[in-house]
N, C-alpha and C positions, 0 to 999 in steps of 0.2 A: 503605361507606368502605373496609373491609378488602378488598373485591373489587377496588377501584381500585388500592390499594397492591400487592396480589398481582399484578395485571396489569402494573404498572410494574416490579415485581420480576422477573417472567418476561421482559419485554421487555429489561430491563437484562442479565439473565443470558444471553439469546440474543445480544444485541449484543456483550457481553464475550467470549462464546464465538467469535463470528465475527471479532472484532478479533484475538483470539489466533491464530486460524487464518490470518488475513492476515499477521500478523507471522511465523508459522512458515514460510509460503510464501516470504516475502521472505528470511528467514534461510537457506532451502534453495534459493533461486534458482528457485522453481517458480511459474509464473503471476504473475510479479512485477507487471507493469503492471496486470493486473486486480485484484490484491490491493491495490495502492496506490490505485487508483480507489475500490474498495470501502471501504478503510480511511478514506479522506478523507470519503466520503459518510456512513459510519456515525458518524464523529466529529461531523459537522455536525448529526446528529440530537440531540446533547446541547444542549439549550437552556440559556440562562443561568439560568432559573428552576428547572430540574430538578436537585435535589440540589446546587445551587450550581455545577454544571459548565456550561461552555460549550465551544465548539469549541477555542478557544485553550488553555483549561485542560486539556482532554482530551489534546490533542497534546503539551503540556508533560509531562503525566503519562506518556504513552507513551514519550516521550524519556527521562525519568528512569528509568522501570522497565525499558525495553528497549533503551536506547541506539539509538533508531530511526534517527537520522541516520547513525550508524556502520554500521548494518545496510544502509542504502540505499547508502552509499559503498562498502561491501564488494561489494554486488551490482553496482554500476556497474562496478567493477574486473573482476569476474567476467564480466559481460556483454561488456565491451570485449575481454577476452581471448578470449572465445568467438567474437566477430565477426571477430577477426583470423584465425581458423582457417577462415572461410568461403572457398570457392574463388572467385576472380575478383572479390572485393569491391572491389578498388581500381578496377576498370573501370566500376563502377556509380555512379549518383547515390544519395546517402543516402536520399532519399525513395522510391526504387524498390526498395531492399533490404528484404525481409520476413523477418528472421531467425526470428521466432516464428510466421510464417504468418498472424498476426492484425494485427500493428502494423508499420509501417515502422520503419526504423532511427531516423529522426528522431523518430517518436512514442515509440519505446522510450526514447530518451534524455530527451525532454521530460517524459514522465510521471515518470520517476525523479527529475528535477531539480525538478519542481514543488513 
């Protein structure tokens, strides 16, 4: 029984470590889309039966502890300021612009807004 509890404890510690890394990435405008995707997926791993947490509860806790919504809003503002500096962006379709080389401009915004 203690082995199972230790395993859950280690998984929780790892999950919390990576959640914090994702939040730091968002705060510093680094790999934001990937961090938001990972953050959402890690929070979904919290089941309702595990420590009374569920996805919604965990997201509310992250918002309370980190003002997550404000972090994302700040990042959207930063991102939009950066895209305005791209050369010839007005001549392109948003789906064709790849500011991060991984995601289109549309995907960058959609992931941040999801």
